[in-house]
N, C-alpha and C positions, 0 to 999 in steps of 0.2 A: 710267176706267182710269188716267189720270195720277194722280189722288188716291190710288188703291189702291197704286200703285208707290211714291209718296211716303211713304205711311204705313208701308209695309213696310220701307222704308230707314230711317225714323226709329226704328222698333221694333228693328231690327237694331243701330243705333248705340247705342241705350239699353242693350240686353242686353250688348253688348261693353264699354260703360263700366262697368257694374256687376260684370262678370267679371274685369277687369283687376286691380282692387285685391285681390281674393281671391288670384289667381295670384301677385301680388307678395308678399303676406303669407306664403303657403306657401313661396315661394322664400327669403324671409328666415328663416322658422323652420327650413328644411332646411339652411341654410348652416352653422350651428354644428355640426350632426351630421356634415356632410360633412368640415368641418375637423377634428373630433375623430377621425374615421376615418382621415384622412390622417396625423394626428400619431401614431396609435397604432402601437406597434412591431410589426414583422412577426412571425408566429408562429415559435416556436423551431425547429419542424421545418424551416422554409423558410430559416433563417438559415445563412450559411456557417459551417462548422466553424472554431473559432479555431485559430490556428497556435500550436504548443507548441515552445518552444526548450529543447532539452535542456541540462543543465548540463555544464561541463567537469569532468573528474575532478581531484581534488587528490592529489598524489603521496604525501602523508603520511596519508591517510585511506582506510580501506577496502581496502587492499591491502598485500601483504608489502613490506618494506623491504630494501634491499641489506644483506647481512650479518646480518639479523635472525635470532635464535635463540629468541625468546621468542614468547608469544601476541601477536596483534595487539590494539591498543586496541579496547575493546568499546563498542558504541553501543546496547545494550539493557540493561534492568535485570537480566535473567537472566544476560547475559554479564558485566556488572560484578560481580555477586555471585560467579559462578563464577571469575572472575579473582582476586577478593579471596581466595576460599577457597584457590585455588592458591598465591598469593603469601604468605599469612599463616597458613595451616593446613598444607597438605600439604608444600609445599616445605621449611618449617622442620623439620617432623617427619622428613621424609626425610633431610635434611641432618644433623640430630643423630644419628639412628639409624645412618646410614652412617659418620659420623666415629667414633661409639662402637664400632661393630663393627670398623672399621679399627684403632683404637687398642687394642682388646682383642686382636686377632689379632697386632699387632706386640708387645704385651706378652707374650703367650703364646710367640711365637717366640724372644724374647730371654730371658725368665725361665726357660722350661722346655726350653731347648736341652740337648743331652747334656753339653756341657762344663760348664755351670753347675749341672746337676741330674743327676748320675750315678745317683742312687738315686731313681727315680720315686715319686711319692706313691701311696698305696694307698687314698686316700679315695674312697668310692663314693656317699655320700649326704651332703647338707647341707640341712637343712630350711629354714633362712632363705633360702638361695640359691634353692631350688626354688620357694618361695612368691613370692619377688621376681620371678623370670623368668616366672612365670605371671600374677601380678597386674598388673604394669606394663604388658605388652602389652594386657591387657584394658582398662585404663583409657585407654590411648592409642587403641584402636579406638573406645571409647565417645566420647571427645572428638572423634574424626573423624566419627563417625556422626551427631552432632547437626546440624552444618551440612550434611552430605551429604544427609540426609533432606529438609531444607528446600530444597536445590537441586533434588533430584529432584521434589519437589512443584511447584516453580516451573516446571520444564521440561515437566511433564505436566499443568499446570493447564488446564482447559477454556477455550476462548475465550468472552468475554462476548457478549451478544446483539448489541451494536453493532459487533462485529468486521467487518472487511472480508475477504471470502472470495476467495482466488485459487486456482484449480486449476493445479497444475504437473505437466506430463507430460514424462517423459524418453524421448527417442527415440535411436536410433542414427544420428547422433551430434549432437543439438541438443535444445533445450528448447522446449516449448510452454506459453503462459501464457493463461489464460481468466479473465475477471472476471464471474462470473454475477450478482453484486449490481448491476452497472453495465450489463449487457446487452452487454458486449464479448466477441465470439466469440474463439476461440483464435487466436493469432498465433504465428509461429515466431521463434525467436532463434538465430541462427548466429554463429559466430566470424568476425570480420572478417579479410580478408587482411592480411598484415603491412604492406603499403604503405598500405592504407586505415587501419589502426589508427594508424600513424605520422602520417598526415595529420590525423586527428581528435584526436591527443594521447592515445590510449588506451594502457595498458601492453600489452606484448607478450604475445600469446596469451590475453589476457583481455578485449579489446574485442569487442563484439557489435553487430550491425546493429539489433536491437530490444531495448531494455532492459525489464526489469520496473520499473514505476513504482509507488511506495507512498507513502502519506502519513505524515508524521511525527506522533507523538503519538496515533495511532489504532491500536487492537489489530488485529493482522493474523492471519488464520487461513489457513494454507497447507494445501490438500489435495493431497497428493503421491502420484503413481502412475507406473507405467512402461507403455510400450506394447509393448515387445519383450523386453528383458532387464532385469536388475536394474541401476538407476543409484543415485546417491546425491546428493541436493541439499545442497550445503554452502556456506555463507557464514561464514567464520570471524569477521568483525567483529560478527556477530549472535548468535554461539554457536549456530548452527543447522547441524545435519547430520542428515539424515533419508533413509532408503532409499526409493527409488522402485521398488516391486515390482509387476510386472504382475498385474492381477486383485485388487489390494489398495489401499485408500485409507489412507494414513498422514496424521497431522495434526500440524502444528507451529504454535505461537502465540507471538508476540512483539510487542513495540512498539518502534519505532525512536525514538531520542532526538534525533538531529541530522540535518539535511539533508546530502546528499552522495551520491557514487557509490561503491558497495561491490561488490567483486568476489568470485567464488567459482568452484569447479570441481566437476566430477563426481568423487566420492570413492570410486567402486566400479568396479573393472575391468570394462569393458562392451564391449570389442572393440578393433579396431586403431586407431580414432580417439578412444579414451577420453580422451586428453589434449588434445583439441581441441574440447571442448564447454563453454566457460566460461559463467559466470553473471555478469550485471551488473544490479545493482539500484540504481535512482535514487530516493532518498528526498527528497521535496519537501513543502512546506507544504500543508495541506488545501485552500487556495485554488488553488494551482497544480495540485494533483491533480484538482480539479474541472475545471480548464482542460484538462488532459490527457485526461480522461474524454470531454469534449465534442469534442475534437479527433479521438478515435477513434470518434465517432458514438454514444457511450454516454450514460447519464443518471445523475445522482447519486440515491441513495435519497430518496424523497419528492417528486421532480420530477413523477412520473406523477400523484400525487395533487394537486400544486399546479396543474398545467395545467388540469384540469376546474374547479377552484375559481376560477381566474382567468377562464376562459371564462364561467362562471356569473356572475361579477361584472360582466363586460363586457356580457353580455345584460341583466342587471338595470339597469345604467346606461343602456343603449340604450332599454329599456322606459320608464324614468323620463323619459328625454329626449322620447320620443314622447308620453307622457302629458302632459308640460309643454307640448309644442307644441300638442296638441289643446286643452288648456285655454286657451292663448293665443288660439287661433283662435276658441273659443267666446266669449271675453270681448272680442274685438276689436269695436268699433262698426260697424254696417252702413253702407255707403256709399250715400248717396242722391243721384241726379242730378236736378238741377232743370232 
């Protein structure tokens, strides 16, 4: 009996001695995988949303200036062309015609007054004069039509495929903004109280609690509609003014050239608080726009496809690591206890 017990204890000791090296080898193989899992970044869905710091407005950009009588500086290509057409085509033509008509009226008043012309002329036809006052206005209109058609085509040019879509809805008396491309649901933008606007450095009657944020250098497609009555979305620095009509979707496309904060207003009489539903657009770099999108819980285009690809790559790496561990276990020399 004593010999049986002694033999059993010796067999148990030999089995434990051969098992411990295998356990140690398995733990050593599992350590790198555990370290890799610990070092891997947390999934994007579980990460905290980044904080976005809004830019302060600049008094000389995107808003009317004290004593200003001209158009605002333009920050879109369409606006720059329209401003050029006004300054170098329309305004000179209007000025020359107005001065010519004024001079003609003064000349007629002085030359053909009763004291200087007691016997009025009986002339009823002048072929040269009639051809001139018909042909010259036609040539002027043709000269104006050429840049005008180009401007109209630019204003109604369809948005490209990579344009960022933002839905704008006018309410009595605030605006709603939605970013369907980024998965951001509609949020509301109301005018700030005067004391809050002063505290934030916003211009009077133009500061809002939630700005529309857009990237610079990226085509923007606004889908504009109204929820109750007709409104009008207007941002002068972008050369944008489009009616927001209930039951109808209007489209406006533009590309912002420079970062900044730009202000606008509702330009259609829509009720007793029509003058208190301003528009504030913050134009930022594409990188900061992506940061803002993530701060709102949205995603940039392509991130939905990138996440499964990254997950697949991680799974493949884990499978390769497991295969390597198994191969290492198979190649390890067996431990023999003597």
